[in-house]
C-alpha positions as CSV (number, residue, x, y, z in Angstrom):
1,M,-2.3,18.0,14.0
2,P,-1.1,14.5,14.4
3,E,2.3,14.3,15.9
4,T,3.1,10.7,14.5
5,V,1.3,9.0,11.4
6,A,2.0,5.1,10.5
7,V,1.6,4.6,6.9
8,L,0.5,1.2,5.6
9,S,0.5,0.6,1.8
10,D,0.0,-2.5,-0.6
11,V,-1.2,-5.0,2.1
12,H,-2.6,-7.2,-0.6
13,G,-4.6,-9.2,1.8
14,V,-1.4,-10.8,3.6
15,L,-3.0,-10.6,7.1
16,P,-0.1,-12.2,9.2
17,A,2.1,-9.3,7.5
18,L,-0.7,-6.7,8.8
19,E,-1.0,-8.3,12.1
20,A,3.0,-7.9,12.6
21,V,2.7,-4.3,11.8
22,L,-0.3,-3.6,13.9
23,A,1.5,-4.8,16.8
24,E,4.3,-2.6,16.2
25,P,4.4,-0.2,19.3
26,D,5.2,2.8,17.3
27,V,2.0,1.8,15.3
28,R,-0.2,1.2,18.4
29,A,0.8,4.5,19.4
30,A,0.6,6.6,16.3
31,D,-2.3,9.4,16.1
32,A,-3.5,8.2,12.7
33,V,-2.5,5.3,10.2
34,V,-2.9,6.1,6.7
35,L,-3.8,3.2,4.3
36,T,-2.4,4.1,0.9
37,G,-4.4,1.5,-1.2
38,D,-4.1,-1.9,-2.8
39,L,-5.6,-3.3,0.9
40,A,-7.3,-6.4,-0.1
41,A,-6.1,-8.2,-3.5
42,G,-4.5,-11.2,-1.9
43,P,-5.1,-14.5,-0.1
44,L,-6.9,-13.4,2.9
45,P,-9.1,-10.3,1.6
46,D,-12.1,-10.0,3.8
47,R,-10.2,-10.8,7.2
48,T,-7.7,-8.1,6.3
49,L,-10.3,-5.6,5.7
50,D,-11.6,-6.5,8.8
51,A,-8.3,-5.9,10.5
52,L,-7.9,-2.5,9.2
53,T,-11.7,-1.7,9.8
54,A,-11.1,-2.4,13.5
55,L,-8.8,0.8,13.6
56,G,-11.7,2.7,13.7
57,G,-11.4,6.4,13.7
58,R,-7.4,6.4,13.7
59,A,-7.7,5.0,10.0
60,V,-7.4,7.4,7.0
61,W,-8.4,5.0,3.9
62,V,-7.2,6.0,0.4
63,G,-8.0,3.7,-2.5
64,G,-5.6,2.1,-4.8
65,N,-6.0,0.6,-8.5
66,A,-6.4,-3.0,-7.0
67,D,-9.0,-2.0,-4.9
68,R,-10.7,-0.4,-7.6
69,E,-10.2,-3.2,-9.7
70,L,-12.0,-5.5,-7.0
71,V,-15.2,-3.4,-7.0
72,E,-15.4,-3.2,-10.8
73,Y,-15.2,-6.8,-11.1
74,R,-17.7,-7.4,-8.3
75,R,-20.3,-4.9,-10.1
76,G,-19.7,-6.7,-13.3
77,D,-18.0,-3.7,-15.0
78,R,-14.9,-5.6,-16.0
79,A,-14.8,-9.3,-17.3
80,G,-11.2,-10.0,-15.6
81,I,-8.3,-8.6,-14.0
82,P,-4.7,-9.1,-14.9
83,D,-3.7,-10.2,-11.5
84,P,-4.7,-14.1,-11.2
85,I,-5.4,-13.9,-7.7
86,A,-7.5,-10.9,-7.7
87,P,-10.9,-12.1,-9.6
88,W,-10.7,-14.7,-6.6
89,A,-10.3,-12.2,-4.0
90,A,-13.1,-10.1,-5.2
91,E,-15.4,-12.9,-4.9
92,Q,-14.6,-13.4,-1.1
93,L,-15.5,-9.8,0.0
94,R,-18.8,-9.3,1.7
95,A,-21.2,-6.6,0.3
96,E,-20.4,-4.1,2.8
97,Q,-16.6,-4.6,1.9
98,V,-17.2,-3.8,-1.8
99,E,-19.1,-0.8,-0.8
100,L,-16.3,0.4,1.5
101,L,-13.6,-0.3,-1.1
102,A,-16.3,1.7,-3.5
103,S,-16.0,4.6,-1.2
104,L,-12.3,5.1,-0.9
105,P,-10.9,8.5,-1.8
106,A,-8.1,8.7,-4.5
107,G,-6.1,10.8,-2.0
108,A,-6.3,12.2,1.6
109,A,-4.6,15.4,2.9
110,L,-3.4,15.6,6.6
111,P,-1.1,18.0,8.1
112,V,1.8,16.0,10.1
113,A,4.1,17.8,12.6
114,G,7.5,18.3,11.0
115,L,6.3,17.5,7.4
116,G,3.7,20.3,6.9
117,Q,0.8,19.8,4.6
118,V,1.1,16.0,3.5
119,H,-1.0,14.6,0.5
120,F,-1.5,10.9,0.5
121,C,-2.2,8.8,-2.7
122,H,-2.0,5.4,-4.0
123,A,0.4,5.8,-7.1
124,T,0.6,9.5,-8.1
125,P,-1.6,12.5,-7.1
126,R,-3.1,12.2,-10.6
127,A,-3.8,8.4,-11.0
128,D,-4.1,5.5,-9.1
129,D,-2.1,3.2,-11.4
130,E,0.5,5.7,-12.6
131,T,4.0,4.3,-12.2
132,V,6.9,6.6,-11.2
133,L,10.2,5.6,-9.6
134,V,12.7,7.1,-7.4
135,D,15.3,7.4,-10.0
136,A,12.5,9.2,-12.4
137,V,14.0,12.2,-14.2
138,A,13.2,15.7,-12.8
139,G,11.0,16.6,-15.6
140,R,8.8,13.1,-15.0
141,W,8.5,14.2,-11.3
142,A,7.6,17.8,-12.3
143,E,4.7,16.0,-14.6
144,V,3.6,13.8,-11.7
145,L,3.5,16.7,-9.0
146,D,1.9,19.3,-11.2
147,G,-1.5,20.4,-9.9
148,L,-0.5,20.0,-6.1
149,G,-1.0,23.1,-4.3
150,P,1.7,25.3,-3.1
151,E,0.8,24.2,0.4
152,V,1.9,20.6,0.0
153,E,5.2,20.1,1.2
154,T,5.2,16.3,1.6
155,V,3.8,13.6,-0.8
156,V,3.3,10.0,0.3
157,L,2.5,7.2,-2.2
158,G,2.7,3.8,-2.9
159,H,2.0,1.1,-5.8
160,T,5.3,-0.1,-6.9
161,H,6.2,-1.7,-3.6
162,L,9.7,-0.2,-3.3
163,P,10.4,2.2,-0.2
164,F,12.2,5.5,-0.9
165,V,12.5,9.1,0.3
166,R,13.3,11.6,-2.5
167,L,13.4,15.3,-2.2
168,T,12.3,16.8,-5.9
169,H,11.0,20.3,-6.9
170,G,10.9,21.5,-3.3
171,R,8.9,18.5,-1.8
172,L,9.6,15.3,-0.1
173,V,8.3,12.3,-1.6
174,V,7.8,9.0,0.2
175,N,7.2,5.5,-0.6
176,P,6.7,3.4,2.5
177,G,7.3,0.1,0.6
178,S,4.6,-2.9,0.5
179,V,3.3,-4.5,3.8
180,G,2.3,-7.8,2.1
181,M,4.1,-8.1,-1.2
182,P,7.5,-6.5,-0.7
183,Y,10.3,-6.7,-3.3
184,G,14.0,-7.2,-2.7
185,R,13.9,-8.6,1.1
186,P,11.2,-10.2,3.0
187,G,9.2,-8.3,5.8
188,A,6.5,-6.0,6.3
189,H,7.5,-2.5,5.1
190,W,5.9,0.9,6.2
191,A,6.7,4.2,7.5
192,L,6.6,6.5,10.3
193,L,6.0,10.4,9.9
194,G,6.5,12.6,12.5
195,P,8.4,15.6,14.3
196,G,11.7,13.6,13.5
197,G,10.9,13.3,9.8
198,V,10.3,10.1,7.9
199,A,11.5,6.8,9.0
200,L,11.1,3.9,6.7
201,R,10.3,0.6,8.7
202,R,10.5,-3.0,8.3
203,T,8.9,-5.5,10.4
204,P,10.2,-8.9,10.4
205,Y,8.0,-11.9,11.4
206,D,7.8,-15.7,11.1
207,Y,7.6,-16.0,7.3
208,G,7.5,-19.8,7.0
209,A,4.6,-19.9,9.8
210,A,2.7,-17.0,7.6
211,C,3.2,-19.1,4.6
212,A,1.8,-22.0,6.2
213,R,-1.1,-20.3,7.6
214,I,-2.0,-18.6,4.4
215,A,-1.8,-22.1,2.6
216,A,-4.2,-23.4,5.4
217,E,-6.8,-20.8,5.6
218,S,-6.9,-19.1,2.1
219,G,-9.4,-20.7,-0.2
220,Y,-7.4,-19.7,-3.1
221,P,-6.1,-22.7,-5.1
222,D,-2.6,-21.5,-5.5
223,A,-2.4,-20.1,-2.0
224,A,1.0,-21.7,-1.0
225,A,2.7,-20.9,-4.3
226,W,1.5,-17.4,-3.9
227,A,2.8,-16.9,-0.3
228,D,6.1,-18.4,-1.0
229,E,6.6,-16.0,-3.8
230,F,5.4,-12.9,-2.2
231,V,5.9,-13.5,1.3
232,W,9.5,-14.6,1.0
233,A,10.1,-11.8,-1.4
234,R,11.4,-13.9,-4.2
235,N,11.3,-11.1,-6.6
236,S,14.3,-8.7,-5.8
237,A,14.3,-4.9,-6.3
238,E,16.2,-5.2,-9.2
239,D,13.6,-7.5,-11.0
240,A,11.0,-5.0,-10.1
241,L,12.9,-2.0,-11.4
242,A,13.4,-3.9,-14.6
243,A,9.7,-5.0,-15.1
244,F,8.7,-1.3,-14.6
245,G,11.3,-0.3,-16.9
246,G,8.6,-1.0,-19.6
247,R,6.4,1.9,-18.0
248,P,7.0,5.3,-17.8
249,A,9.2,6.3,-15.0
């Protein structure tokens, strides 16, 4: 049973943010690093996947909706993706990286010291694109968690880029937030799980230098504007909650 697990979600191809998190002593020392999806859809997709692959056997991979959409686009199963950067990102991936994303499971189970059996997924245990927010009513949470076995004590998910910890229906639910596209404040958000419980973490890094690097190294035509918006977290948490308000919560 792992003593400590670092959870990284929604990296979205922001390599400078990922590098900052991977350099954290607690991440370097973690027994496992769980990647809960939406890893490559962003300005430096192929190099981001290379950095994650370099984790080797410590990495536990879970697929997200954006990962699935990149694969579908590359395979010709869909004509477009609503996220403007995603079709470009899909074309940057090497063939083996497309196959890697295609192979990712929808969920993973891992016992973690202090937290019992943990179920990791991207959006919810039943869908990679279902939105559930921290303030969802109890009945909504019951629907989302229905189908999990009684042995599951903790659920870790991502998708909304909004970090939170909530106890509901006898289970602890954790969202680590987003490494690469945070809402509310800049910084690479992640979580550390272990005997002490759950720690929501945020790693500051040089945002100006990251934006300059993305603009220089990404071939995406609007890379500079993209980086300015998302690296600097120009969208507030309140903006995000308002946008998600039109979806089931």
